[in-house]
DRENFI-385958 format. One record per residue: residue number from 1; residue in one letter; chain; x, y, z of N, C-alpha, C in turn. Coordinates in Angstrom, 3 decimals. Layout:
N
    nr   rest   kette        n.u        n.v        n.w       ca.u       ca.v       ca.w        c.u        c.v        c.w
   NUM      A       A          X          Y          Z          X          Y          Z          X          Y          Z
...
This chain:
126
    nr   rest   kette        n.u        n.v        n.w       ca.u       ca.v       ca.w        c.u        c.v        c.w
     1      Q       A    -14.483   -205.480    145.689    -13.543   -206.212    146.771    -13.369   -207.787    145.803
     2      V       A    -12.523   -208.653    145.930    -12.151   -209.825    145.630    -11.854   -210.724    146.856
     3      Q       A    -12.275   -212.109    146.544    -11.871   -213.196    147.371    -10.858   -213.972    146.669
     4      L       A    -10.130   -214.467    147.605     -8.882   -215.466    147.168     -8.886   -216.853    147.724
     5      V       A     -8.134   -217.632    147.086     -8.290   -219.094    147.774     -6.731   -219.370    147.207
     6      E       A     -6.053   -219.412    148.042     -4.719   -220.303    147.719     -4.617   -221.951    147.615
     7      S       A     -3.888   -222.438    146.751     -3.719   -223.830    146.709     -2.103   -224.477    145.780
     8      G       A     -1.926   -225.486    146.348     -0.475   -226.189    145.745      0.634   -225.996    146.944
     9      G       A      0.186   -225.798    148.068      1.556   -225.947    148.796      1.506   -227.387    149.213
    10      G       A      2.665   -227.657    150.067      2.863   -229.209    150.596      4.189   -229.193    150.825
    11      L       A      4.566   -230.530    151.168      6.036   -230.786    151.433      6.592   -231.055    150.204
    12      V       A      8.139   -230.597    150.214      9.129   -230.627    149.185     10.504   -230.614    149.831
    13      Q       A     11.474   -231.558    149.190     12.666   -231.849    149.693     13.503   -230.512    149.057
    14      A       A     14.533   -230.562    150.051     15.307   -228.897    149.074     15.767   -229.034    148.095
    15      G       A     15.723   -228.112    147.102     15.967   -228.180    145.726     15.082   -228.691    144.600
    16      G       A     13.735   -228.943    145.299     12.486   -229.000    144.874     11.650   -228.198    144.184
    17      S       A     10.334   -228.055    143.735      9.998   -226.965    143.061      8.587   -227.210    143.568
    18      L       A      7.700   -226.281    143.706      6.433   -226.092    143.737      5.832   -225.097    143.162
    19      R       A      4.517   -225.271    142.564      3.470   -223.990    142.108      2.329   -223.776    142.792
    20      L       A      2.457   -222.478    143.547      1.268   -222.237    144.164      0.035   -221.444    143.394
    21      S       A     -1.179   -221.454    143.721     -2.073   -220.907    142.864     -2.919   -220.164    143.913
    22      C       A     -3.573   -219.113    143.037     -4.355   -218.219    143.770     -5.544   -218.068    142.991
    23      A       A     -6.877   -218.188    142.921     -8.087   -218.405    142.348     -8.782   -217.086    142.820
    24      A       A     -9.130   -216.030    142.111     -9.474   -214.918    142.825    -10.895   -214.705    142.101
    25      S       A    -12.368   -214.287    142.444    -13.392   -214.005    142.186    -13.468   -212.616    141.967
    26      G       A    -14.082   -212.111    141.242    -14.785   -210.727    141.043    -14.333   -210.209    139.546
    27      R       A    -15.164   -209.500    139.330    -15.187   -208.738    137.737    -14.244   -207.916    137.922
    28      T       A    -13.835   -207.134    138.881    -12.973   -206.294    138.297    -11.185   -206.788    138.981
    29      F       A    -10.955   -208.143    138.685     -9.813   -208.503    139.153     -9.048   -208.170    138.567
    30      R       A     -9.038   -207.879    136.906     -7.980   -207.295    136.388     -7.375   -206.080    136.549
    31      S       A     -8.022   -205.319    137.543     -7.457   -203.896    137.864     -6.867   -204.278    139.412
    32      Y       A     -6.548   -205.352    139.887     -6.075   -205.639    140.943     -4.534   -205.821    141.078
    33      A       A     -3.647   -205.259    141.897     -2.337   -205.809    141.710     -2.650   -206.929    142.830
    34      I       A     -1.435   -207.869    142.559     -1.579   -209.080    143.291     -0.150   -209.056    144.112
    35      G       A     -0.305   -209.745    145.333      1.155   -209.913    146.139      1.020   -211.619    146.700
    36      W       A      2.172   -212.085    146.804      2.153   -213.299    147.509      2.994   -213.055    148.588
    37      F       A      2.877   -213.460    149.710      3.349   -212.870    151.370      3.775   -214.442    151.937
    38      R       A      4.446   -214.242    152.738      4.855   -215.523    153.433      5.059   -215.192    154.876
    39      Q       A      4.636   -216.149    156.059      5.018   -216.157    157.269      5.384   -217.171    157.975
    40      A       A      6.642   -217.403    158.225      6.967   -218.445    158.947      7.131   -218.311    160.522
    41      P       A      7.016   -219.295    161.343      6.603   -219.268    162.809      7.385   -218.390    163.546
    42      G       A      7.005   -217.290    164.458      7.831   -216.715    165.045      8.474   -215.500    164.233
    43      K       A      8.025   -215.219    163.060      8.753   -214.165    162.400      7.569   -213.240    161.551
    44      E       A      7.863   -212.098    161.069      6.586   -211.222    160.640      6.676   -211.598    159.344
    45      R       A      5.343   -211.312    158.468      4.577   -211.189    157.084      5.849   -210.839    156.311
    46      E       A      6.467   -211.316    155.499      7.137   -210.721    154.682      6.699   -210.743    153.206
    47      G       A      7.058   -209.642    152.295      6.396   -209.675    150.692      7.479   -210.796    149.891
    48      V       A      7.060   -211.549    148.999      7.774   -212.259    148.083      7.858   -211.765    146.768
    49      S       A      6.514   -211.698    146.443      6.744   -211.440    145.042      5.558   -210.818    144.530
    50      C       A      5.197   -209.644    143.876      4.063   -209.150    143.883      4.251   -208.561    142.275
    51      I       A      3.030   -208.477    141.698      2.324   -208.242    140.401      1.533   -207.137    139.896
    52      S       A      1.943   -206.210    139.367      0.961   -205.069    138.719     -0.407   -205.324    138.027
    53      S       A     -1.515   -204.937    138.160     -2.798   -205.276    137.414     -2.579   -205.909    136.085
    54      N       A     -1.600   -205.511    135.255     -1.907   -205.690    133.825     -0.659   -206.903    133.713
    55      G       A      0.202   -207.138    134.652      1.251   -208.289    134.519      2.372   -207.437    134.158
    56      G       A      2.354   -206.350    134.026      3.402   -205.809    133.092      4.834   -205.283    134.141
    57      R       A      4.399   -205.719    135.289      5.549   -205.371    136.361      5.472   -206.079    137.622
    58      T       A      6.844   -206.659    137.455      6.837   -207.738    139.268      7.612   -207.251    139.756
    59      V       A      7.903   -207.706    140.933      8.940   -207.357    142.099      9.241   -208.780    142.546
    60      H       A     10.360   -208.923    143.149     10.612   -210.196    143.955     11.474   -209.733    145.008
    61      A       A     11.406   -210.280    146.440     12.272   -209.960    147.347     13.629   -210.574    146.869
    62      D       A     14.723   -209.733    148.059     16.117   -210.333    147.110     16.567   -212.131    147.357
    63      S       A     15.852   -212.305    148.668     15.657   -213.979    149.017     15.424   -214.938    147.965
    64      V       A     14.467   -214.463    147.296     13.652   -215.291    146.169     14.016   -215.080    144.756
    65      K       A     14.891   -214.097    144.383     15.204   -213.654    143.013     16.119   -214.768    142.426
    66      G       A     15.487   -214.980    141.114     16.080   -216.018    140.307     15.452   -217.645    140.590
    67      R       A     14.811   -217.623    141.804     14.418   -218.866    141.874     12.677   -218.917    141.957
    68      F       A     11.839   -217.883    142.236     10.675   -217.901    142.191      9.877   -216.713    140.817
    69      T       A      8.968   -217.214    140.501      8.583   -216.431    139.166      7.088   -216.086    139.484
    70      I       A      6.467   -214.878    139.562      4.876   -214.783    139.754      4.572   -214.254    138.350
    71      S       A      3.447   -214.879    137.991      2.479   -214.632    136.912      0.851   -214.542    137.261
    72      R       A      0.205   -214.124    135.989     -1.212   -214.060    136.077     -2.072   -214.028    134.892
    73      D       A     -3.007   -214.789    135.264     -3.784   -215.050    133.719     -5.001   -214.127    134.023
    74      N       A     -5.482   -213.048    133.937     -6.384   -212.231    133.953     -7.542   -212.599    133.476
    75      A       A     -7.495   -213.475    132.478     -9.087   -214.064    131.749     -9.305   -215.567    132.291
    76      K       A     -8.659   -215.857    133.520     -8.987   -216.914    134.186     -9.001   -216.917    135.703
    77      N       A     -8.622   -215.510    135.754     -8.606   -214.742    137.359     -7.782   -215.643    138.141
    78      T       A     -6.553   -216.018    137.649     -6.049   -216.941    138.455     -4.111   -216.282    138.838
    79      I       A     -3.701   -216.463    139.621     -2.291   -216.211    139.991     -1.515   -217.043    140.245
    80      H       A     -0.093   -217.166    139.825      0.988   -218.265    139.991      2.000   -217.660    140.571
    81      L       A      2.449   -218.835    141.481      3.627   -218.365    142.263      4.633   -219.577    141.810
    82      Q       A      5.332   -219.712    140.791      6.589   -220.565    140.434      7.679   -220.542    141.491
    83      M       A      8.013   -221.880    142.391      8.870   -221.814    143.207     10.209   -222.890    142.919
    84      N       A     11.191   -222.853    142.525     12.267   -223.509    141.968     13.233   -223.443    143.210
    85      S       A     14.145   -224.408    143.089     15.382   -224.476    143.882     14.956   -224.016    145.591
    86      L       A     13.726   -224.729    145.831     13.632   -224.390    147.495     14.493   -224.826    148.245
    87      K       A     14.392   -223.983    149.381     15.338   -223.978    150.507     14.382   -224.169    151.708
    88      P       A     15.116   -224.865    152.614     14.442   -224.984    153.999     14.026   -223.625    154.535
    89      E       A     14.775   -222.495    154.642     14.312   -221.107    154.774     13.045   -220.817    154.177
    90      D       A     12.771   -221.337    152.911     11.377   -220.978    152.501     10.456   -221.466    152.834
    91      T       A     10.475   -222.582    154.187      9.478   -222.797    154.760      8.411   -221.723    155.422
    92      A       A      7.208   -221.716    155.335      6.035   -220.681    155.793      4.784   -221.068    155.094
    93      V       A      3.787   -220.241    155.844      2.735   -220.267    155.236      2.399   -219.133    154.023
    94      Y       A      2.196   -219.667    153.146      1.943   -218.284    151.801      0.586   -218.086    151.634
    95      Y       A      0.537   -216.705    151.743     -0.653   -216.364    151.462     -0.846   -215.237    149.825
    96      C       A     -2.058   -215.135    149.383     -2.049   -214.462    148.356     -2.940   -213.213    149.104
    97      A       A     -2.667   -211.889    148.338     -3.366   -210.731    148.743     -3.617   -209.999    147.696
    98      A       A     -4.747   -209.193    147.677     -5.036   -208.207    146.485     -5.502   -206.928    146.782
    99      Q       A     -5.213   -206.101    145.964     -5.522   -204.577    146.298     -5.572   -203.588    144.998
   100      F       A     -6.858   -203.122    144.948     -6.813   -202.194    143.644     -5.834   -201.121    143.472
   101      Y       A     -5.297   -201.372    142.301     -4.168   -200.455    141.776     -4.165   -200.561    140.454
   102      E       A     -4.930   -200.004    139.683     -4.963   -200.288    138.300     -4.178   -199.772    137.585
   103      N       A     -3.093   -200.531    137.059     -1.692   -200.281    136.082     -0.428   -199.641    137.114
   104      F       A     -0.722   -200.081    138.319      0.330   -199.538    139.668      0.550   -200.550    140.218
   105      L       A      2.038   -200.816    140.392      2.356   -201.751    141.277      2.907   -201.002    142.534
   106      P       A      2.509   -201.370    143.858      2.759   -200.341    144.944      3.911   -201.243    145.801
   107      R       A      4.745   -200.781    146.674      5.583   -201.512    147.223      4.936   -202.999    147.753
   108      C       A      5.968   -203.957    147.584      5.323   -205.185    147.902      5.626   -205.581    149.511
   109      V       A      4.646   -204.525    150.240      4.223   -204.851    151.995      3.154   -205.352    152.096
   110      S       A      2.891   -205.920    153.084      1.643   -206.347    153.400      0.457   -205.365    153.695
   111      S       A      0.808   -204.190    154.467      0.070   -202.951    154.820     -0.515   -202.206    153.259
   112      A       A      0.105   -202.603    152.138     -0.168   -202.134    150.917     -1.938   -202.850    150.436
   113      F       A     -2.061   -204.144    151.198     -2.983   -205.116    150.489     -4.298   -205.518    151.625
   114      H       A     -5.268   -205.398    151.244     -6.331   -205.271    151.933     -7.161   -206.190    151.814
   115      S       A     -6.930   -207.259    150.747     -7.863   -208.557    150.433     -7.055   -209.980    150.561
   116      W       A     -6.956   -210.390    151.692     -6.344   -212.041    151.808     -7.185   -213.004    151.550
   117      G       A     -6.130   -214.171    151.354     -6.495   -215.493    151.047     -6.259   -216.072    152.304
   118      Q       A     -6.801   -217.429    152.463     -6.687   -217.853    154.002     -5.066   -218.656    153.968
   119      G       A     -4.398   -218.871    153.484     -3.002   -219.416    153.319     -2.715   -220.787    152.773
   120      T       A     -1.551   -221.026    152.386     -1.430   -222.560    152.194      0.077   -222.829    152.590
   121      Q       A      0.213   -224.226    153.272      1.756   -224.141    154.008      2.300   -224.871    153.004
   122      V       A      3.610   -224.494    153.051      5.090   -224.762    151.977      5.930   -225.318    153.294
   123      T       A      6.366   -226.600    152.885      7.390   -227.250    154.036      8.446   -227.913    153.127
   124      V       A      9.572   -226.913    153.238     10.593   -227.821    152.666     11.690   -228.213    153.590
   125      S       A     12.067   -229.690    153.187     12.893   -230.292    154.248     14.303   -230.697    153.673
   126      S       A     15.403   -230.746    154.687     16.604   -230.488    154.302     16.959   -231.890    154.004
């Protein structure tokens, strides 16, 4: 099992950028697929971007394609979400999640992941 701690959220103007980080503990981190999810007030949690354990496969939601990039550094047990060209509709609490899927990328849905961080708030002003 891994423990996850997100950081990097904040307030940014539309068109700006933020880089979220997720620090993971656990010696088997490199065997876990990782996902970034977000939840806005009154809305269901949605998958934003997911990455396979070896970083070879990524998937992004249509709403963030071309703007967000997910990456991981297994040597440092960290995952990043680079968010560019931010829009007010990107405002949400962003969560990092992990699940043991060695070299396999499941669907980027919350039900496929069972270890979650506490979340970090991202607010994009218009």
